Phi, psi and omega in degrees: 000135179292150182306315183297321179291323178296321177301318180297317178299316180298312181299316179300319180295320179291317180294327180302328179253029172065036174299145183249152171049055182279122182237134174254129180244120179275108182251015177300134180082353180251337177208153178266000184289319186201171176266320183224150168241138175242127182240133180217158178248144173235147189283341184210169176304315182298316181291319179301313180297317181295318179296315180297317179296322179296320177301312181301315180297315184292322179288325177297322177299334179267007177085013180259125179260118178301141177285333179176171175210155181224153172079009183292337181283313186282320180080007176276322178209118176249138178236132176237121180263111179253019182073283182284342180224130174248127185252130176243121175241121187224157168286152186306317182295321178293318179297317179296319181297312183278333173044058181299328179298320178289321179302322180255032186298339177280351181266153178293131181234144176219147180263148176298147184285336188263059176286165181305131178090352179245149175199000000 
C-alpha cells in the first residue's frame, strides 16, 4: 500500500473514534525512519487506547502489518509504527509537552479535513 493511501486509512480510523486535531507531517527527505507522521489527540486514556487499537485493526484489514506499538497500556501516548507511517495518539497535555509539530516545523504539515463542526 502506498504511503499516501495508508495515511488516509489511519486518518479515517482516528476520525471514526472522534480523534481531535489530526495532523499529517510529511517527513520524506528529512528522516529515513518513515515517510509520514500522523499526530492526533484523544481526551482520555481510554480514548487514546481505543483510537490506537482502531488504527491497528483498520490497517490490518488493508493487509498492512504494524511493525510495533508502544504505550498501549498507559494510554497517555500511543505510538504505532507502520513503517511508511508512524502514528502518535496522545492526550492534549502530553502532546503539548512534546510538541512534535514544532519539532518537525520544517516539514510540510496538513490538518485532517473533518475537524469538529465540519463535514
